[in-house]
C-alpha positions, 0 to 999 in steps of 0.5 A: 890254706885252701888255696894250697890244698886246691893246688895239691890236688890239681897237682896229683890228678893232672900232673901231665898238663901241670902248668897253666897259661903263663903270665903276660911277664913270661917272655921276660923270666926267659930272657932273664934265665937264659941270659943268666945261664949264659953268663954263668955257664949253667948247662941246665936248670928249671924252674917253678914260680907259684903265685897265690897258689897256682902255678904260673910258670914251670920250665926247664931250660938248657941240657940236663946231661952234656954227654947226651944232650938230654934236655932239662924239663919239669921231671929232671930230678936234680940232687938238692943238696942242702935243701934236704935240711928242711926235710929233716927239720920238718922230720924232726918237727912231726915228731915234736907234734906227735910228744915224742921229742922236745926241741930243748932236750939234750942231744945226749938223751937221744944219742948213745955214747955222746961225748961230755962236750955235747951235754949242752947241746939241744935238739934246738941248737942243731936246727938252728946251726948254734951247736958249736959242731963244725963248719962245711969245711972242717967237719968229720975232720978224721974222715980226711985220712982215708980220701980214697973211701967213698962209702961211709956207714952211719957208725962211721960218721957218728965216730968222725963226728965224736972226734971233732972239735966244738967251736964255741959254747952251744948257743953262742953264735951261728955256725953252718953245720952239716955235721949237726944235720947228720945227728938229727937224722940219727935222733929222727931214727932213734925215736921213730924206729925206722930209717931216716930214708924211710921215715921221709918217705913214708910221712911226706914223699909217698902221702903226698905223691912225691913220686920223683923224690928219693934219697942218695944211692949211687947204686940205684938207676935214678930216671930223668936224673940231671948230671952234675957239673962245676967249673975248675981252672976255667973249665966246665967239668963233672962235679964228682959228688961220688960219696954213698952215705948211709945217712945223708940227712944234710944233703941226700934228697934228690927231686924234681921241680914238679915235686917240689911244687907239690911239697910247697902246696903242702907246706902251705896247706898244713899237710906237712906241719901244723901253722904253729910248727911252720911258723917256729921254723921260720922264725930267726934263731935267738943266741945265748945273748938275745941277738937274732940271727938269720936262720930257723929250722932248715930254712934262711930267714931274711928280710929284703926291702920289707919283704919277708923272704924264706929261703935256702941254697944248696951246694949243687946248684939249687935254690928254693925261696918263699916270699910268704906276705907276697904269697910267692914261690920260686924254686930253681934247680940247676946242675951247675954246682960249687966246691968248697974251696978258694978257686971256685967260681961256679956262681948258680945262686940268686936267681930265684930272687931275680925271678921274684923281683919281676913279680914283687913290686919294690923288691929290685933296687935297680928300679929306684929313681936315682938320688944324690950320694949323701956320703961319697966317701963311704961310696968310695970306701965300699967300693975299695973294700970290694976291689980289695977282697976280690984281690984276696987282700985285707979289707978293714972295716969288714967283720972276720965272719963275713970276710970268711964267707966271701968267696974271693974267686966269685967276687973277682969274676962278678966285679971284673974291672969297675967302669963305675959304682954308683949310689942308689939308696939306703934303707933304714934298717931300725936296728935289725940284727945281721950276724949278731950285729946291729945293723943302721942301714943297707946301702945299695949300689949299681956297678958297671964293668965291661960284661953288665950291670951288678947290683951291690947291698951293704949291711952297715953298722952304727960305726960303719963296719960292714956286717953283711954284704950281697950282690945281684944282677936283678 
């Protein structure tokens, strides 16, 4: 804790000279980042690495604005998108700590005119995405009737949320929902008596000295703001996130990597929340049947090869990862975002893991010594599964939720035409759960195509079903 407080003091007093001398492996980080930017067509990126409470890497790469050739620096401001959820969750937890709210309060207690269908939804359900409210592609559905609109009030969004249909009973399963985090923002406003943006500014941003951090307002001239891009039909284009929303508590914070380092130090130093509250935010959710998931309050909660990994991504190409047991934080903000659609090929995520593995021994599977393949039939089946999914075909043995979560276009780009698909190792998962299914093992493979090497990990149930899947370049 004291290391976090000391880092915060250094950041506030010496912002102009924030980054100390880089570690010996800095050139390897630069090479990795620049190679991935070229391969993924990321225009601009900034990275921060905090190790043992000290900033060991703080650097910008590429271009923040392609029209003006403005370079990315550690002061460049990016749209954080869903990294915002940790700020909204933290705001809720401050109200819990202040005794003004309970996690198991029904949301109808705090939101007037809530429909009968919301009667069983609690604040905890909203925080953990287990409310049954719609997912990203189907939330606020009634607003689609007026696609030309770009400005939405809180009343507009609440009216649309009330019209949405629940997908399942609260607590039954996980479904990532921006609607839920919008409602959390309304609860913050109702209990605090302040606007959500004002509450964040007065409770977090100003006291911590996060001077480059603000909330969505497209009318405002925002200094050092990065332009946003995506890839459509193979071309790099403006992403056009032009909606002005009065209460963007699911995705509306803008910040720089330098400010997020200040935030990270404040989290570690207990200046945002108590250690008990933070631990609760980083505890995997539990469903009604007792099964655990991969999400806490505003953060994804994972385990990778025995390393605890607290992380979140944003649709605009942002990613924030903490490896608390390894005392490591990696933050990567890019200006290459994705869009929701089958033809999306933008793929800016996973870079925090690639950087972290260059500091944390044993995190990468590619460094494992070769082992004989104990089950060649499974290797061939998993290879065929990826190839079918990349072609948009049915793939037996893949859970429906996982199949829906995999982008066919991104997977096709990653796979290319495989030259080899080789077993590396399997890790025993000791009955851990992924997405509500018990996992027996996670098996890792090295795939080579004409453009390079990727590593693919499959979480397998006792019956061989693929429960979860992840891919990285390392």
